[in-house]
TORDO-570404 format. One record per atom (N, C-alpha, C): residue in three letters; x, z, y. Coordinates in steps of 0.02 Angstrom, whole numbers, plus 50000, padded with zeros to 5 digits. Each point is the difference from the previous one (the first is absolute). Layout:
REM TORDO-570404
ALAXZY...
REM end
This chain:
REM TORDO-570404
UNK500354999549935UNK499735000550070UNK500445000150055UNK499734995450049UNK500404998250055UNK500005006350058UNK499525004249994UNK499915005250056UNK500004997450080UNK499824994450021UNK500194998050049UNK499615003150069UNK499365001049967UNK499545005250056UNK500165007649995UNK500425002149963UNK500125006149990UNK500594999550071UNK500314995549993UNK500604998850060UNK499554998750060UNK499574995249994UNK499635000650066UNK499675005750028UNK499595004649965UNK499835004950008UNK500315004250051UNK500685001749952UNK500515004650031UNK500304996250071UNK500014993350005UNK500404996850069UNK499405002650038UNK499384998149989UNK499375000850052UNK499985007150019UNK500085006049964UNK500085005950024UNK500595000950038UNK500544998249985UNK500444999950045UNK500034998150062UNK499634993050006UNK499824997050075UNK499555005450043UNK499395003249943UNK499775004850053UNK500265005250026UNK500545003149960UNK500455004050042UNK500244998650047UNK500354994549994UNK500324996950071UNK499604999850039UNK499674996950019UNK499394999050033UNK499745007250038UNK499955003549952UNK499845007450028UNK500545002750036UNK500634998249996UNK500565002650028UNK499904996350062UNK499974994750004UNK499924995750065UNK499445002950047UNK499455001749960UNK499385001750035UNK500305007050040UNK500155005249966UNK500215005650022UNK500484997750081UNK500454997049981UNK500454997150050UNK499584997250068UNK499694996549977UNK499564996450064UNK499585005950031UNK499745004749980UNK499645005250009UNK500265004250048UNK500725000749994UNK500475003150031UNK500634996450055UNK499674994850004UNK500394995750053UNK499655001050059UNK500294996350053UNK499684999450064UNK500144993050011UNK499994994449958UNK500174994750021UNK499294997750037UNK499994994350032UNK499454995950043UNK499634998049936UNK500104998649942UNK499534995949961UNK500035007449944UNK499835004950000UNK500045005349949UNK499164999649970UNK499514998450046UNK499434998849971UNK499784995549943UNK500444994350019UNK499904994149975UNK500495000849928UNK500565003050005UNK500365001449946UNK499685004549951UNK499685004950016UNK499375006149979UNK499584996449963UNK499554996250019UNK499484994949954UNK500314996349961UNK500564995450005UNK500494995749969UNK500085004549926UNK500265005750022UNK500285003949932UNK499465002149955UNK499465004550047UNK499295000849961UNK499844995549949UNK499844994350046UNK499814993449948UNK500294999449931UNK500884999750029UNK500394998649934UNK499875004149949UNK500105007850013UNK500005003049964UNK499364999349952UNK499434999250038UNK499434997849948UNK500024995049949UNK500324994050032UNK500204994449972UNK500435001349923UNK500585004150003UNK500315001849951UNK499795005349960UNK499615004150039UNK499565005249930UNK499624993849961UNK499534997350032UNK499604995049952UNK500364996749965UNK500524997050024UNK500454994949959UNK500115003449932UNK500155007150023UNK500485004549951UNK499435000249936UNK499315001650020UNK499365000649958UNK499884994449965UNK500164995150026UNK499894991649975UNK500464998849937UNK500665002050016UNK500515000349955UNK499895003149945UNK499865008050011UNK499815002549947UNK499444998049949UNK499354997450030UNK499564996649966UNK500374994649954UNK500414995750023UNK500194994649966UNK500645004949960UNK500425004750004UNK500325003949954UNK499575002549933UNK499445001350010UNK499605002249951UNK499654994349940UNK499784996150053UNK499854992649962UNK500634998249957UNK500565000350021UNK500714998049985UNK500135004149926UNK499885005749999UNK500285005449957UNK499434999349942UNK499424998450002UNK499324999449951UNK499954991549984UNK500364996550037UNK500004993549982UNK499324995350005UNK499935004250059UNK499314995150035UNK500174993350042UNK499754995950020UNK500314995850031UNK500095000550067UNK500535001750038UNK500275004550055UNK499844994650046UNK500104992850013UNK499774995550043UNK499235000550022UNK499665002349968UNK499215001950021UNK499895005650042UNK500255004250012UNK500075007050015UNK500104999450073UNK499575001850031UNK500025000750080UNK499675006050011UNK499545002149970UNK499775006550017UNK499865002649934UNK499695007450017UNK499895002549929UNK499364998149969UNK499464996550027UNK499444997049962UNK500354995449963UNK500584995450010UNK500404995349956UNK500345003249946UNK500305005950002UNK500195003549955UNK499545001149952UNK499395003050004UNK499585002049980UNK499694994349956UNK499834995550015UNK499794992749978UNK500485000049944UNK500624997850017UNK500704999049949UNK499865004449952UNK499945006650019UNK500115004949921UNK499254998849962UNK499444998150037UNK499464998949958UNK499954993149958UNK500434996250033UNK500114994749958UNK500504999349949UNK500405004249997UNK500785000749962UNK499645006849950UNK499435003750011UNK499645004949963UNK500425004649976UNK500525002350069UNK500415004949989UNK499495004650038UNK500185006950002UNK499915005350041UNK500485003850036UNK499995002850055UNK500555002150054UNK499745007050015UNK500305004750000UNK500035006650040UNK500204999350072UNK500464994650013UNK500244998650055UNK499534996050038UNK499554996549964UNK499434994050047UNK499605006850008UNK499815003849971UNK499495005650002UNK500105004350049UNK500575002150012UNK500215004150049UNK500094996150084UNK500174994649998UNK499974995450056UNK499314997850031UNK499465000049943UNK499254999250007UNK499785004850047UNK500235007349971UNK499685005750026UNK500275001250075UNK500714997649998UNK500375001750066UNK499524997150058UNK500094993549992UNK499734994750036UNK499085001150029UNK499835001149958UNK499185004049994UNK499875004450047UNK500535005150018UNK499805006450035UNK500164999150062UNK499444998150048UNK500155000250069UNK500345004450035UNK500115006049972UNK500425006050016UNK500834999349986UNK500054995249948UNK500875000249997UNK500374994250031UNK500595003449989UNK500494997350034UNK500084991649984UNK499984998549931UNK500024991750003UNK499404997150020UNK499195002649998UNK499634996950027UNK500224999050066UNK500045004750054UNK500255000150075UNK500474995850009UNK500444998949958UNK500844996650018UNK499484991849989UNK499784998849974UNK499674994249973UNK499474998150070UNK499715004550009UNK499594997550062UNK500185000550063UNK500675002950009UNK500505000450074UNK500194992649995UNK500344996349930UNK500174994749992UNK499664996050038UNK499285000849957UNK499564993050007UNK499775001050073UNK499905005550034UNK500094999550086UNK500384997450030UNK500634998449978UNK500534994350023UNK499684994050013UNK499564997749967UNK499674993749998UNK499394999950061UNK499825004450025UNK499494999950043UNK500115001850069UNK499914995350046UNK500045002650072UNK499485002350027UNK500135004750013UNK499305005350039UNK500225003050046UNK499554998950076UNK500145002750055UNK499975007850001UNK500405004250018UNK499915007750000UNK499305003250030UNK499714994850050UNK499565004750014UNK499424998249954UNK499914995049968UNK499514999549947UNK499995001149915UNK500745003449992UNK500115000249947UNK499755007249982UNK499675001549931UNK499685004649957UNK500565004549979UNK499775005949983UNK500405005749974UNK500094997449925UNK500835001449987UNK500284999649938UNK500225004949964UNK500135001549943UNK500345005449946UNK500614999550012UNK500304995950019UNK500875002050002UNK500134998450072UNK500605006950026UNK500254996550055UNK500434992950009UNK500204998049948UNK500254994649993UNK499644995450036UNK499384998749947UNK499594996250021UNK499574999450070UNK500115005250033UNK499894999950067UNK500564996750053UNK500585000849989UNK500604999150006UNK500044991850000UNK499854997449943UNK499994991749991UNK499454998050014UNK499505000850023UNK499464996949996UNK499965000450089UNK500075003550041UNK500125000150068UNK500344994450037UNK499684996350054UNK500484995650028UNK500235003950058UNK500585001650009UNK500275002050047UNK500045008350008UNK500025003349931UNK499855006950005UNK500515004350041UNK499765007750011UNK500095002950053UNK500795003449954UNK500154999149939UNK500255003849959UNK500135007350002UNK499565004050006UNK500065006650006UNK500155003249929UNK499584995749947UNK500115003549939UNK500554996649948UNK500494995450031UNK500614997449965UNK500355005649961UNK500105007250010UNK500245002449980UNK499785003049930UNK499195000450004UNK499565001349939UNK499884994249951UNK500304993750035UNK499894993449962UNK500645000949953UNK500525000650051UNK500695000949952UNK500095004949929UNK499625005850029UNK499955004049931UNK499644999249944UNK499344996550027UNK499604997049937UNK500474994349978UNK500314996750022UNK500334992149970UNK500405005349944UNK500525005650031UNK500505003649953UNK499735002749943UNK499395002150012UNK499505001849943UNK499914996149947UNK499734992850023UNK499714995749955UNK500784998149970UNK500574998650026UNK500614998649978UNK500275003349937UNK499785006250025UNK500185004549934UNK499585000649940UNK499234999150024UNK499634999449941UNK499984994349961UNK500144993850044UNK500064994849957UNK500774999749945UNK500505002750032UNK500525003249947UNK499885002649955UNK499545006849996UNK499785003949949UNK499654997649953UNK499404994550027UNK499654995749956UNK500464994349968UNK500434997850016UNK500364995149964UNK500385003549951UNK500345006850014UNK500385001549938UNK499515003549951UNK499295003750005UNK499795001749961UNK499564992249969UNK499954995650022UNK499774994449958UNK500524997049958UNK500425000350022UNK500754997849966UNK500105004449938UNK500015005650005UNK500155004649943UNK499334999749952UNK499434999250019UNK499564997849951UNK500104993749969UNK500304995250026UNK500024994549975UNK500574998149947UNK500515004050015UNK500555002349958UNK499924999849921UNK499405004149995UNK499605004649926UNK499744992249986UNK499944994250035UNK499474994549957UNK500644996149980
REM end
């Protein structure tokens, strides 16, 4: 087994860490472009965390010999397991995490999807995540930048723990 997606998951987690460090540096700077840098790094951290999650899904598919190329999101992995006749505790755990609106993974996905929306801050609705507020606003006031940073740190830590836990389970398979 090539384990190309294991390496890709690790790479994306490292990229998220690097961009978190850059985000922290941007928050501490006095540069004229400080707020643009902050917004840029906030979105890039989300991108790398979601890319790590996507690579993890493919890593699981690769481990169970499910068609990796068809996996773009969790429903694809679920379909692949159904077609192959396999059952996976990893899949079940991820389904539970994604379904729970109070869970970090669900909130991460919501924040990421918010990156694709352009919403005027005067008309934006309340949202569940500090990160989502920041990303959805046009010209945010940056009052919650430190909260967003803390949330991203937590999400990165949770993603690493999830990856380690799922890999331990897959070692037994």
